C-alpha positions as CSV (number, residue, x, y, z in Angstrom):
1,X,47.2,41.8,38.9
2,X,48.2,38.4,38.0
3,X,50.4,38.0,34.9
4,X,51.1,34.7,32.8
5,X,53.5,33.7,30.2
6,X,52.5,31.4,27.6
7,X,54.4,29.4,25.3
8,X,53.5,28.6,21.5
9,X,54.4,26.1,19.6
10,X,56.4,28.1,17.1
11,X,58.9,28.5,20.2
12,X,57.7,32.4,21.0
13,X,56.3,33.6,24.0
14,X,53.2,35.7,25.4
15,X,52.9,37.8,28.3
16,X,48.8,37.9,29.3
17,X,47.6,40.1,31.9
18,X,44.9,38.6,34.3
19,X,42.6,41.9,34.6
20,X,39.6,40.0,35.3
21,X,38.5,38.8,38.7
22,X,37.8,35.6,39.4
23,X,35.9,33.8,42.3
24,X,36.4,30.3,43.4
25,X,34.2,27.8,41.6
26,X,34.4,30.0,38.1
27,X,36.3,30.1,35.0
28,X,37.6,32.6,32.9
29,X,39.4,32.1,29.1
30,X,42.1,34.0,27.8
31,X,42.3,34.8,24.5
32,X,44.1,36.6,22.1
33,X,43.3,39.3,19.6
34,X,41.6,37.2,17.0
35,X,39.5,36.0,19.6
36,X,41.5,32.5,19.9
37,X,41.6,30.8,23.2
38,X,45.1,30.8,24.8
39,X,44.3,29.4,28.3
40,X,40.9,28.6,30.4
41,X,41.4,29.3,34.2
42,X,39.7,28.1,37.2
43,X,39.7,29.3,40.6
44,X,39.8,26.6,43.4
45,X,41.4,26.7,47.0
46,X,43.3,23.5,48.0
47,X,44.8,23.4,51.6
48,X,48.3,23.4,52.1
49,X,47.7,20.7,55.0
50,X,46.1,18.3,52.5
51,X,47.9,18.9,49.1
52,X,48.2,15.6,48.2
53,X,44.6,15.4,48.0
54,X,45.1,17.6,44.7
55,X,45.4,14.8,41.3
56,X,47.6,16.9,39.5
57,X,49.7,17.9,42.4
58,X,50.0,14.3,43.6
59,X,50.5,12.7,39.8
60,X,53.1,15.4,39.6
61,X,55.0,14.5,42.6
62,X,54.7,10.9,42.4
63,X,55.2,10.5,38.2
64,X,57.0,13.5,37.3
65,X,59.2,14.4,40.1
66,X,59.8,10.4,40.9
67,X,59.0,10.8,44.8
68,X,58.4,7.8,46.9
69,X,54.7,7.4,48.9
70,X,57.0,7.6,51.8
71,X,58.7,10.9,50.6
72,X,54.9,12.5,49.8
73,X,53.8,11.2,53.4
74,X,56.4,13.0,55.0
75,X,55.8,16.1,53.7
76,X,52.7,16.2,55.0
77,X,52.8,13.9,58.2
78,X,50.5,11.1,57.0
79,X,51.6,7.6,56.5
80,X,52.7,6.4,52.9
81,X,49.5,4.2,53.0
82,X,47.2,7.3,53.1
83,X,49.2,8.3,49.6
84,X,48.7,5.2,48.1
85,X,44.6,5.8,49.2
86,X,45.1,9.4,47.2
87,X,47.0,7.4,44.4
88,X,44.3,4.9,44.0
89,X,41.4,7.5,44.2
90,X,42.7,9.7,41.6
91,X,43.8,5.8,39.1
92,X,47.7,7.0,39.1
93,X,49.1,3.8,38.2
94,X,52.0,3.2,41.2
95,X,55.2,1.7,40.7
96,X,56.1,-1.6,41.4
97,X,57.5,-2.1,45.4
98,X,61.4,-2.0,46.4
99,X,64.1,0.1,46.0
100,X,64.3,2.4,42.9
101,X,66.9,1.8,40.2
């Protein structure tokens, strides 16, 4: 069983138990007692060896965690150019070259 913590706009939180089975490629909606959709989950498999190919993960690492292409590439033993290729494929805007401020 999986429990998911959901934060609400009013600052409160709910804990949802995922008691329904889900298969890869399928999705499921979690609703509250009133029938309002709180969360939609989709099952997929992402190989940890090639996690940099996942748009959400790559965007978070590059944009939010401010990692360089070189740093991300080093995590997976691939070149910075490989990471640049995947940033381009996912249309993630790249930073200018050179040292970070």
